[in-house]
C-alpha positions in Angstrom: -18.6 -0.9 24.3 -22.4 -0.7 23.5 -22.0 2.8 21.9 -23.8 3.3 18.6 -22.0 5.2 15.8 -23.6 6.4 12.6 -21.9 5.5 9.4 -21.8 8.4 7.0 -22.4 8.2 3.2 -19.3 7.1 1.3 -17.6 6.0 4.5 -15.7 2.7 4.6 -17.0 -0.1 6.8 -14.4 -2.6 7.9 -11.7 -1.3 5.5 -9.1 -3.2 7.6 -10.5 -6.5 6.2 -9.0 -5.6 2.8 -5.5 -5.3 4.1 -5.1 -7.6 7.2 -6.6 -10.6 8.8 -9.4 -8.8 10.6 -11.8 -9.8 13.3 -15.0 -7.6 13.4 -15.6 -5.8 16.7 -19.1 -4.7 16.1 -22.4 -5.3 14.4 -23.7 -3.2 11.5 -27.5 -2.6 11.3 -29.3 -0.5 8.8 -31.6 2.1 10.3 -33.0 3.1 6.8 -33.0 1.7 3.3 -29.4 1.7 2.3 -27.0 0.7 -0.5 -23.7 -1.0 0.1 -20.8 -1.7 -2.3 -19.0 -4.8 -1.1 -15.4 -5.4 -2.1 -14.0 -9.0 -1.7 -10.4 -9.2 -0.4 -9.9 -12.5 -2.3 -11.4 -11.0 -5.4 -9.2 -7.9 -5.2 -6.1 -10.1 -4.8 -7.2 -12.2 -7.9 -7.6 -9.0 -10.0 -4.2 -7.7 -9.0 -2.3 -10.9 -10.0 -0.4 -10.2 -13.2 -0.7 -6.4 -12.8 2.7 -5.7 -11.3 2.6 -1.9 -11.2 -0.9 -1.6 -9.7 -0.1 -4.5 -7.3 3.0 -2.6 -6.1 0.8 0.4 -5.1 -1.7 -1.8 -3.3 1.0 -3.7 -1.5 2.7 -0.5 -0.4 -0.6 0.9 0.9 -1.4 -2.3 2.7 2.0 -2.3 4.4 1.5 1.4 5.5 -2.0 0.6 6.8 -0.8 -2.5 8.7 2.0 -0.4 10.3 -0.4 2.1 11.7 -2.9 -0.6 12.8 -0.2 -2.5 14.7 0.9 0.7 16.5 -2.6 1.8 17.5 -3.5 1.0 21.1 -5.2 3.2 23.7 -2.5 2.5 26.2 0.5 3.8 24.2 2.0 4.0 20.8 5.8 4.5 20.3 7.0 7.2 18.0 9.8 6.2 15.7 11.0 3.4 18.0 11.9 6.0 20.7 10.2 6.7 24.1 6.5 6.3 24.5 5.4 9.8 23.4 2.0 9.3 21.9 -1.2 7.8 23.2 -4.1 6.9 20.9 -7.6 7.6 22.3 -9.2 4.4 21.1 -8.7 0.9 19.8 -9.0 0.4 16.0 -12.5 -0.5 15.0 -14.5 -1.5 11.9 -15.0 2.2 11.2 -11.6 3.7 11.7 -7.9 3.0 12.5 -6.2 5.9 14.3 -3.8 7.9 12.0 -4.5 5.6 9.0 -6.7 7.8 6.8 -5.9 7.9 3.1 -4.6 11.5 3.4 -2.2 10.4 6.1 -1.0 7.2 4.4 -0.6 8.6 0.8 2.5 10.8 1.6 4.1 7.8 3.5 4.1 5.5 0.5 7.4 4.6 -1.2 8.5 7.0 -4.0 7.8 4.4 -6.7 4.2 4.0 -5.5 3.6 7.8 -5.4 5.1 8.2 -8.9 2.8 5.5 -10.2 -0.2 7.2 -8.7 0.8 10.5 -10.3 1.4 8.7 -13.7 -2.1 7.3 -13.6 -3.4 10.8 -12.8 -1.6 12.3 -15.8 -2.7 9.6 -18.2 -6.3 9.8 -17.0 -6.4 13.6 -17.3 -9.2 14.0 -19.9 -8.2 17.4 -21.3 -4.5 16.6 -21.9 -3.6 20.3 -21.7 -0.4 20.1 -19.6 2.8 21.3 -21.1 5.7 18.9 -21.0 7.7 21.2 -18.7 4.8 21.3 -16.3 4.7 17.5 -16.1 8.4 17.4 -15.5 8.2 20.0 -12.7 5.3 18.2 -11.0 7.1 14.9 -11.3 10.2 16.5 -9.7 8.1 17.8 -6.8 6.8 14.3 -6.2 10.3 12.8 -6.2 11.4 15.5 -3.7 8.5 14.6 -1.4 7.1 18.2 -1.7 3.6 17.0 -2.9 1.5 14.1 -4.1 -0.4 14.0 -7.4 -3.8 12.3 -7.7 -7.1 12.4 -9.5 -10.1 13.9 -7.8 -13.6 12.4 -7.9 -14.3 14.8 -10.7 -11.5 13.5 -12.8 -9.3 16.5 -12.3 -5.6 16.4 -11.4 -4.8 17.7 -7.9 -1.4 18.7 -6.6 -1.7 18.1 -2.8 0.7 19.4 -0.2 0.3 17.8 3.3 1.4 19.9 6.3 1.4 18.0 9.7 0.5 20.4 12.5 0.3 20.0 16.3 -2.5 21.4 18.4 -1.4 20.8 22.0 -3.7 21.9 24.8 -3.2 21.8 28.5 -5.7 21.1 31.3 -7.1 24.6 31.4 -7.8 24.6 27.6 -5.1 26.9 26.6 -3.2 25.8 23.5 0.5 26.1 22.6 1.4 28.3 19.6 4.6 29.5 18.0 4.7 33.2 18.4 7.9 34.0 16.6 11.2 32.6 15.3 14.7 33.9 15.9 16.8 34.0 12.8 20.2 35.7 12.2 19.9 37.9 15.3 16.4 39.1 14.7 12.9 38.0 15.7 10.3 37.3 13.1 6.7 37.3 14.4 4.8 34.3 13.1 1.8 33.2 15.3 0.8 29.7 14.3 0.5 26.1 15.5 3.8 24.2 15.6 4.5 22.2 12.5 7.4 20.5 10.7 8.4 19.6 7.2 7.6 16.1 6.0 10.5 14.1 4.7 10.2 11.8 1.7 8.0 8.8 2.5 7.5 9.9 6.1 4.1 9.3 7.8 2.6 12.6 9.0 2.1 11.3 12.6 5.8 10.4 12.7 6.6 14.0 11.7 4.7 15.2 14.8 6.5 12.6 16.9 9.8 13.9 15.4 8.9 17.4 16.4 8.3 16.2 19.9 11.6 14.4 20.0 13.5 17.6 19.0 12.2 21.1 19.5 9.6 20.0 22.1 11.5 17.2 23.8 10.9 18.6 27.4 7.2 18.1 26.8 7.4 14.9 24.8 6.7 12.3 27.5 3.7 14.3 28.8 1.9 14.5 25.4 -1.0 12.3 24.4 -2.0 12.6 20.7 -5.8 11.9 20.4 -6.8 12.3 16.8 -6.1 14.0 13.4 -8.4 16.4 11.7 -7.9 17.5 8.1 -8.3 21.2 7.1 -8.1 21.6 3.3 -7.3 24.9 1.6 -7.8 25.0 -2.2 -5.7 26.7 -4.9 -2.6 27.3 -2.7 0.7 28.1 -4.4 -0.4 26.7 -7.8 1.9 27.5 -10.7 0.3 25.3 -13.2 -2.8 26.4 -15.1 -4.6 23.1 -15.4 -3.7 21.5 -12.1 -5.6 22.5 -8.9 -3.3 22.9 -5.9 -4.5 22.3 -2.4 -2.9 22.4 1.0 -4.1 19.8 3.5 -3.3 20.8 7.0 -3.4 17.6 9.2 -4.0 18.9 12.7 -3.0 16.4 15.3 -5.0 17.1 18.5 -3.1 16.4 21.6 -3.2 17.1 25.4 -0.7 17.4 28.2 -1.4 14.5 30.6 0.2 16.4 33.5 -0.5 19.8 35.0 1.8 22.5 33.5 3.1 23.4 36.9 4.4 19.8 37.4 6.4 19.6 34.2 9.2 21.7 35.5 9.9 24.3 32.8 9.7 27.3 35.0 13.5 27.8 34.6 13.1 28.5 30.9 9.7 30.1 30.9 9.0 33.8 30.8 5.6 35.1 31.9 4.3 37.7 29.4 1.2 39.9 29.4 -1.2 40.1 26.6 0.4 41.6 23.5 -0.5 45.3 23.7 1.0 46.2 20.4 -1.7 44.4 18.4 -5.2 45.6 18.0 -7.8 44.0 20.3 -9.0 40.6 19.1 -6.1 40.2 16.7 -4.2 37.7 18.9 -4.9 35.7 22.0 -3.2 36.7 25.2 0.2 35.0 25.7 0.3 33.2 29.1 3.8 31.7 29.1 6.7 32.0 26.6 9.1 29.0 26.3 12.2 29.0 24.1 12.5 25.9 21.8 15.5 25.1 19.7 14.9 24.2 16.0 15.9 20.7 15.0 
């Protein structure tokens, strides 16, 4: 392709060359006076020799990056070794590898690597104001896979919760949302995009694939996942005074690659009018309601 793509400030250029044997697939040209910070893969490997703990984190990250790189093709990408459910929109490039951003890979690292990252954050915290019980509670959340702990660019500790979410649209632009759940004989209204809990060490895109293989299995083979967009919300559910808590909603944008009428779900679909019980503008009209069983 001859397309030109602008490189933003603080964006990686050919990050893949740090983790794998990489062949460049483009040419970088400066349009204005610029500054670049170059990192040598050989130099990085030399620095890591003899530093077992830090080397373990880097090796774990490299393995997770390589896994996503190997699975990324525009033709198809298998989810969890099962049927071909996902389709990447592009080949990996010098600018990006689909589903391999830092926010996506960090929760997928082994527990030991995530604990080491959290330990570095605690030791580097310049104010040292955390109570011992707060450190123990945060460490337990990391072990349970509920969050990750890291230092921000400002040197502050951040407790980050990652929530993988699916935004599935069909050909006419209408998107699929969960309108309610049925629990213990009653319906609880909860209009939101479909999401699922992330298990310990699980990559967010695999969480979405798991959702497709369970609750949304009738749609799975017609879904093409195109990209992931991060939507961060600050100070969410924080119970620690000196640790900022944020929720990162990773929204995986997907489309149905077949018209809705051809999928064959009419037998379990119920046509509904726009919800008249809600004030105008509070909720979009519901076109079709489909029952999905929780995993």
